[in-house]
VOVOTOR-12144 format. One record per atom (N, C-alpha, C): residue number from 1; atom name; x, y, z. Coordinates in Angstrom, 1 decimal. Layout:
N
   nr  atom      c1      c2      c3
  NUM    CA       X       Y       Z
...
***
This chain:
144
   nr  atom      c1      c2      c3
    1     N    32.6     2.9    37.1
    1    CA    31.9     2.1    36.1
    1     C    32.4     0.6    36.3
    2     N    31.4    -0.3    36.3
    2    CA    31.8    -1.7    36.5
    2     C    32.6    -2.2    35.3
    3     N    33.3    -3.3    35.5
    3    CA    34.1    -3.9    34.4
    3     C    33.2    -4.3    33.3
    4     N    33.6    -4.1    32.0
    4    CA    32.7    -4.4    30.9
    4     C    32.9    -5.8    30.5
    5     N    31.8    -6.5    30.1
    5    CA    31.8    -7.8    29.6
    5     C    32.2    -7.7    28.1
    6     N    32.5    -8.9    27.5
    6    CA    32.9    -8.9    26.1
    6     C    31.8    -8.3    25.1
    7     N    30.5    -8.5    25.5
    7    CA    29.5    -8.0    24.6
    7     C    29.2    -6.5    24.7
    8     N    29.8    -5.9    25.7
    8    CA    29.5    -4.5    26.0
    8     C    30.5    -3.6    25.2
    9     N    29.9    -2.4    24.9
    9    CA    30.7    -1.5    24.1
    9     C    30.5    -0.1    24.7
   10     N    31.6     0.6    24.8
   10    CA    31.5     2.0    25.4
   10     C    31.9     2.9    24.3
   11     N    31.1     3.9    24.1
   11    CA    31.4     4.9    23.1
   11     C    31.4     6.3    23.8
   12     N    32.6     6.9    23.8
   12    CA    32.7     8.2    24.5
   12     C    32.1     9.2    23.5
   13     N    31.3    10.1    24.0
   13    CA    30.7    11.2    23.2
   13     C    30.4    12.4    24.0
   14     N    30.7    13.5    23.4
   14    CA    30.3    14.8    24.1
   14     C    29.2    15.4    23.2
   15     N    28.0    15.3    23.6
   15    CA    26.9    15.8    22.8
   15     C    26.3    17.2    23.4
   16     N    27.0    17.8    24.3
   16    CA    26.4    19.0    24.9
   16     C    25.3    18.7    25.8
   17     N    24.8    19.7    26.4
   17    CA    23.6    19.5    27.4
   17     C    24.0    18.6    28.5
   18     N    25.3    18.5    28.8
   18    CA    25.7    17.7    30.0
   18     C    25.8    16.2    29.7
   19     N    25.6    15.7    28.5
   19    CA    25.7    14.3    28.2
   19     C    27.2    14.0    28.1
   20     N    27.7    13.1    29.0
   20    CA    29.1    12.9    29.0
   20     C    29.5    11.6    28.3
   21     N    28.6    10.6    28.2
   21    CA    29.0     9.4    27.5
   21     C    27.7     8.6    27.1
   22     N    27.9     7.8    26.1
   22    CA    26.8     6.9    25.6
   22     C    27.4     5.5    25.9
   23     N    26.6     4.7    26.6
   23    CA    27.1     3.4    27.0
   23     C    26.0     2.4    26.5
   24     N    26.5     1.4    25.7
   24    CA    25.6     0.3    25.3
   24     C    26.0    -0.9    26.0
   25     N    25.1    -1.4    26.9
   25    CA    25.4    -2.5    27.7
   25     C    24.4    -3.6    27.4
   26     N    24.9    -4.7    26.8
   26    CA    24.0    -5.8    26.5
   26     C    22.9    -5.3    25.5
   27     N    21.7    -5.3    26.0
   27    CA    20.6    -4.9    25.2
   27     C    20.0    -3.6    25.8
   28     N    20.7    -2.8    26.5
   28    CA    20.2    -1.6    27.0
   28     C    21.1    -0.4    26.6
   29     N    20.5     0.7    26.3
   29    CA    21.2     1.9    26.0
   29     C    21.0     2.9    27.1
   30     N    22.1     3.4    27.6
   30    CA    22.1     4.3    28.8
   30     C    22.8     5.5    28.5
   31     N    22.3     6.7    28.9
   31    CA    23.0     7.9    28.7
   31     C    23.4     8.4    30.1
   32     N    24.6     8.7    30.4
   32    CA    25.1     9.3    31.7
   32     C    25.1    10.8    31.6
   33     N    24.4    11.4    32.5
   33    CA    24.4    12.9    32.6
   33     C    25.0    13.2    34.0
   34     N    26.3    13.2    34.0
   34    CA    27.0    13.5    35.3
   34     C    26.7    12.3    36.2
   35     N    26.0    12.5    37.3
   35    CA    25.7    11.4    38.3
   35     C    24.3    10.8    38.0
   36     N    23.6    11.3    37.1
   36    CA    22.2    10.8    36.8
   36     C    22.2     9.9    35.5
   37     N    21.7     8.7    35.6
   37    CA    21.7     7.8    34.5
   37     C    20.3     7.5    34.1
   38     N    20.0     7.6    32.8
   38    CA    18.6     7.4    32.2
   38     C    18.7     6.2    31.3
   39     N    17.8     5.2    31.4
   39    CA    17.7     4.2    30.4
   39     C    16.8     4.7    29.3
   40     N    17.3     4.7    28.1
   40    CA    16.6     5.2    26.9
   40     C    15.7     4.2    26.3
   41     N    16.2     3.0    26.0
   41    CA    15.4     2.1    25.3
   41     C    16.0     0.7    25.3
   42     N    15.2    -0.3    25.1
   42    CA    15.7    -1.7    24.9
   42     C    16.2    -1.8    23.5
   43     N    17.4    -2.3    23.3
   43    CA    17.9    -2.4    21.9
   43     C    17.3    -3.6    21.2
   44     N    16.7    -3.4    20.1
   44    CA    16.1    -4.5    19.2
   44     C    17.2    -4.9    18.3
   45     N    17.0    -6.1    17.8
   45    CA    18.0    -6.6    16.8
   45     C    18.1    -5.6    15.7
   46     N    19.3    -5.2    15.3
   46    CA    19.5    -4.4    14.1
   46     C    19.7    -5.3    12.9
   47     N    19.6    -4.7    11.8
   47    CA    19.6    -5.5    10.5
   47     C    21.0    -6.2    10.4
   48     N    22.0    -5.7    11.0
   48    CA    23.3    -6.3    10.9
   48     C    23.4    -7.5    11.8
   49     N    22.6    -7.5    12.9
   49    CA    22.6    -8.6    13.8
   49     C    21.8    -9.9    13.3
   50     N    20.9    -9.7    12.4
   50    CA    20.0   -10.7    11.9
   50     C    20.7   -11.5    10.8
   51     N    20.7   -12.8    10.9
   51    CA    21.3   -13.6     9.8
   51     C    20.6   -13.3     8.5
   52     N    21.3   -13.4     7.4
   52    CA    20.8   -13.2     6.1
   52     C    19.6   -14.1     5.7
   53     N    19.6   -15.3     6.2
   53    CA    18.5   -16.2     5.9
   53     C    17.2   -15.7     6.6
   54     N    17.3   -15.2     7.8
   54    CA    16.1   -14.6     8.4
   54     C    15.6   -13.4     7.7
   55     N    16.5   -12.5     7.3
   55    CA    16.1   -11.3     6.5
   55     C    15.4   -11.7     5.2
   56     N    16.0   -12.8     4.5
   56    CA    15.4   -13.2     3.3
   56     C    14.0   -13.8     3.5
   57     N    13.8   -14.6     4.5
   57    CA    12.5   -15.1     4.8
   57     C    11.5   -13.9     5.2
   58     N    11.9   -13.0     5.9
   58    CA    11.1   -11.8     6.2
   58     C    10.7   -11.1     5.0
   59     N    11.6   -10.8     4.1
   59    CA    11.3   -10.0     2.9
   59     C    10.4   -10.9     2.0
   60     N    10.6   -12.2     1.9
   60    CA     9.8   -13.0     1.1
   60     C     8.3   -13.0     1.6
   61     N     8.2   -13.0     2.9
   61    CA     6.9   -13.0     3.5
   61     C     6.2   -11.6     3.2
   62     N     6.9   -10.5     3.3
   62    CA     6.3    -9.2     3.0
   62     C     5.8    -9.2     1.5
   63     N     6.7    -9.7     0.6
   63    CA     6.3    -9.7    -0.8
   63     C     5.1   -10.6    -1.0
   64     N     5.1   -11.8    -0.4
   64    CA     4.0   -12.7    -0.5
   64     C     2.7   -12.1     0.0
   65     N     2.7   -11.4     1.1
   65    CA     1.5   -10.8     1.6
   65     C     1.0    -9.7     0.7
   66     N     1.9    -8.9     0.1
   66    CA     1.6    -7.9    -0.8
   66     C     0.8    -8.4    -2.0
   67     N     1.1    -9.6    -2.4
   67    CA     0.4   -10.2    -3.5
   67     C    -0.9   -10.9    -3.1
   68     N    -1.1   -11.2    -1.8
   68    CA    -2.3   -11.9    -1.4
   68     C    -3.5   -11.0    -1.1
   69     N    -3.2    -9.8    -0.6
   69    CA    -4.2    -8.9     0.0
   69     C    -4.9    -8.1    -1.2
   70     N    -6.2    -8.2    -1.2
   70    CA    -7.0    -7.5    -2.2
   70     C    -7.1    -6.1    -1.8
   71     N    -7.6    -5.2    -2.7
   71    CA    -7.9    -3.8    -2.4
   71     C    -8.9    -3.7    -1.3
   72     N   -10.0    -4.5    -1.4
   72    CA   -11.0    -4.4    -0.3
   72     C   -10.4    -4.8     1.1
   73     N    -9.6    -5.8     1.1
   73    CA    -9.0    -6.2     2.3
   73     C    -8.0    -5.2     2.8
   74     N    -7.3    -4.5     1.9
   74    CA    -6.4    -3.5     2.3
   74     C    -7.1    -2.3     3.0
   75     N    -8.3    -2.0     2.4
   75    CA    -9.1    -0.9     3.0
   75     C    -9.5    -1.3     4.5
   76     N    -9.8    -2.5     4.7
   76    CA   -10.2    -3.0     6.0
   76     C    -9.0    -2.9     7.0
   77     N    -7.8    -3.3     6.4
   77    CA    -6.6    -3.2     7.2
   77     C    -6.2    -1.8     7.6
   78     N    -6.4    -0.9     6.6
   78    CA    -6.1     0.5     6.9
   78     C    -7.0     1.1     8.0
   79     N    -8.3     0.7     8.0
   79    CA    -9.2     1.2     9.0
   79     C    -8.7     0.7    10.4
   80     N    -8.3    -0.5    10.5
   80    CA    -7.9    -1.1    11.8
   80     C    -6.5    -0.5    12.2
   81     N    -5.6    -0.3    11.2
   81    CA    -4.3     0.2    11.5
   81     C    -4.3     1.7    12.0
   82     N    -5.4     2.4    11.8
   82    CA    -5.5     3.8    12.4
   82     C    -5.3     3.8    13.9
   83     N    -5.5     2.7    14.5
   83    CA    -5.3     2.6    16.0
   83     C    -3.8     2.7    16.3
   84     N    -3.0     2.3    15.3
   84    CA    -1.5     2.2    15.6
   84     C    -0.7     3.2    14.8
   85     N    -1.3     3.7    13.7
   85    CA    -0.5     4.7    12.9
   85     C    -1.3     6.0    12.8
   86     N    -0.5     7.1    12.6
   86    CA    -1.1     8.4    12.4
   86     C    -2.0     8.4    11.2
   87     N    -3.1     9.2    11.2
   87    CA    -3.9     9.3    10.0
   87     C    -3.2     9.7     8.8
   88     N    -2.2    10.6     8.9
   88    CA    -1.4    11.1     7.8
   88     C    -0.7     9.9     7.1
   89     N    -0.1     9.0     7.9
   89    CA     0.5     7.8     7.3
   89     C    -0.5     6.9     6.6
   90     N    -1.6     6.7     7.3
   90    CA    -2.6     5.8     6.8
   90     C    -3.2     6.3     5.4
   91     N    -3.3     7.6     5.3
   91    CA    -3.8     8.2     4.1
   91     C    -2.9     7.9     2.9
   92     N    -1.6     7.8     3.1
   92    CA    -0.7     7.6     2.1
   92     C    -0.5     6.1     1.6
   93     N    -1.1     5.2     2.4
   93    CA    -1.0     3.8     2.1
   93     C    -1.8     3.4     0.9
   94     N    -1.2     2.9    -0.1
   94    CA    -1.9     2.5    -1.4
   94     C    -1.7     1.0    -1.6
   95     N    -0.8     0.3    -1.0
   95    CA    -0.6    -1.1    -1.2
   95     C    -0.3    -1.8     0.1
   96     N    -0.4    -3.1     0.2
   96    CA    -0.1    -3.8     1.4
   96     C     1.4    -3.6     1.8
   97     N     2.2    -3.5     0.8
   97    CA     3.6    -3.3     1.1
   97     C     3.8    -1.9     1.8
   98     N     3.0    -0.9     1.4
   98    CA     3.1     0.4     2.1
   98     C     2.7     0.2     3.6
   99     N     1.6    -0.5     3.8
   99    CA     1.2    -0.7     5.2
   99     C     2.2    -1.5     6.0
  100     N     2.8    -2.5     5.4
  100    CA     3.8    -3.3     6.1
  100     C     5.1    -2.4     6.4
  101     N     5.5    -1.6     5.5
  101    CA     6.6    -0.7     5.7
  101     C     6.3     0.3     6.8
  102     N     5.1     0.8     6.9
  102    CA     4.7     1.7     8.0
  102     C     4.7     1.0     9.3
  103     N     4.2    -0.2     9.3
  103    CA     4.3    -1.0    10.6
  103     C     5.7    -1.3    11.0
  104     N     6.6    -1.5    10.1
  104    CA     8.0    -1.7    10.4
  104     C     8.6    -0.4    11.0
  105     N     8.3     0.7    10.3
  105    CA     8.9     2.0    10.8
  105     C     8.5     2.3    12.2
  106     N     7.2     2.0    12.6
  106    CA     6.7     2.2    13.9
  106     C     7.1     1.0    14.9
  107     N     7.9     0.1    14.4
  107    CA     8.4    -1.1    15.1
  107     C     7.3    -1.9    15.6
  108     N     6.1    -1.9    14.9
  108    CA     5.0    -2.8    15.3
  108     C     5.2    -4.2    14.7
  109     N     6.0    -4.3    13.7
  109    CA     6.5    -5.6    13.2
  109     C     8.0    -5.5    13.0
  110     N     8.7    -6.6    13.3
  110    CA    10.1    -6.7    13.0
  110     C    10.4    -8.0    12.5
  111     N    11.6    -8.3    12.1
  111    CA    12.0    -9.6    11.6
  111     C    11.7   -10.7    12.6
  112     N    10.7   -11.5    12.3
  112    CA    10.4   -12.6    13.1
  112     C     9.3   -12.3    14.2
  113     N     8.9   -11.1    14.3
  113    CA     7.9   -10.6    15.3
  113     C     6.7   -10.0    14.5
  114     N     5.6   -10.8    14.4
  114    CA     4.5   -10.4    13.6
  114     C     3.2   -10.4    14.4
  115     N     3.2   -10.5    15.7
  115    CA     2.0   -10.6    16.5
  115     C     1.0    -9.4    16.2
  116     N     1.6    -8.2    16.1
  116    CA     0.7    -7.1    15.9
  116     C     0.1    -7.1    14.5
  117     N     0.8    -7.6    13.5
  117    CA     0.3    -7.8    12.2
  117     C    -0.9    -8.8    12.2
  118     N    -0.6    -9.9    12.9
  118    CA    -1.7   -11.0    13.0
  118     C    -2.9   -10.4    13.6
  119     N    -2.7    -9.6    14.7
  119    CA    -3.8    -9.0    15.4
  119     C    -4.6    -8.1    14.5
  120     N    -3.9    -7.2    13.7
  120    CA    -4.6    -6.3    12.8
  120     C    -5.4    -7.1    11.8
  121     N    -4.8    -8.1    11.2
  121    CA    -5.4    -8.9    10.2
  121     C    -6.7    -9.6    10.7
  122     N    -6.6   -10.2    11.9
  122    CA    -7.7   -10.8    12.6
  122     C    -8.8    -9.8    12.9
  123     N    -8.4    -8.6    13.4
  123    CA    -9.4    -7.6    13.7
  123     C   -10.1    -7.1    12.4
  124     N    -9.4    -7.2    11.3
  124    CA   -10.0    -6.7    10.0
  124     C   -10.8    -7.9     9.4
  125     N   -10.8    -9.1    10.0
  125    CA   -11.5   -10.2     9.4
  125     C   -10.8   -10.9     8.3
  126     N    -9.5   -10.7     8.2
  126    CA    -8.7   -11.3     7.1
  126     C    -8.0   -12.5     7.6
  127     N    -8.3   -13.7     7.1
  127    CA    -7.6   -14.9     7.6
  127     C    -6.5   -15.3     6.6
  128     N    -6.6   -14.9     5.4
  128    CA    -5.6   -15.3     4.4
  128     C    -4.2   -14.8     4.7
  129     N    -3.3   -15.7     4.7
  129    CA    -1.9   -15.4     5.0
  129     C    -1.4   -15.5     6.4
  130     N    -2.4   -15.6     7.4
  130    CA    -2.0   -15.7     8.8
  130     C    -1.2   -17.0     9.1
  131     N    -1.5   -18.1     8.5
  131    CA    -0.7   -19.3     8.7
  131     C     0.7   -19.1     8.1
  132     N     0.8   -18.5     7.0
  132    CA     2.1   -18.2     6.4
  132     C     2.9   -17.3     7.3
  133     N     2.3   -16.4     7.9
  133    CA     3.0   -15.5     8.9
  133     C     3.5   -16.2    10.1
  134     N     2.7   -17.1    10.6
  134    CA     3.1   -17.9    11.8
  134     C     4.2   -18.8    11.5
  135     N     4.1   -19.5    10.3
  135    CA     5.2   -20.4     9.9
  135     C     6.5   -19.7     9.7
  136     N     6.4   -18.5     9.0
  136    CA     7.6   -17.7     8.8
  136     C     8.2   -17.2    10.1
  137     N     7.4   -16.8    11.0
  137    CA     7.9   -16.3    12.3
  137     C     8.6   -17.4    13.1
  138     N     8.0   -18.6    13.0
  138    CA     8.7   -19.8    13.7
  138     C    10.0   -20.1    13.0
  139     N    10.0   -20.1    11.7
  139    CA    11.3   -20.4    11.0
  139     C    12.4   -19.4    11.3
  140     N    12.0   -18.1    11.3
  140    CA    12.9   -17.1    11.6
  140     C    13.5   -17.2    13.1
  141     N    12.6   -17.5    14.0
  141    CA    13.0   -17.7    15.4
  141     C    14.0   -18.8    15.5
  142     N    13.8   -19.9    14.7
  142    CA    14.7   -21.0    14.7
  142     C    16.1   -20.6    14.2
  143     N    16.1   -19.7    13.2
  143    CA    17.4   -19.2    12.7
  143     C    18.1   -18.2    13.6
  144     N    17.3   -17.4    14.2
  144    CA    17.9   -16.4    15.1
  144     C    18.3   -17.0    16.4
***
């Protein structure tokens, strides 16, 4: 194994099924299975990695959007979001905040990354709030 840089972390783990170690290198997660190595996923920023100012701006934006979107607009957003979310999830959405939470769970939006949300809103013909989303995204990117 190559020498580890200061940002790298090695966690030894025996998970059975031949997994001998879990290695987190920079922004990649790799599982070693004997001589075979699989890249599992790119590591997104975790909540602990994001400065509190960015998290506060993100939460403020979600609350602001929840207050801006009407019931009719929410129905349009739900129709469009069926492309990205399972029908079971969409059926349970009753508020804009529910929709936003589901988009977060599916990693379609993250702190400072709202491109998919903007696309969904534009596809639903909803222009209200898009400028706020773009401003918040830019402000968060400046913080991060």
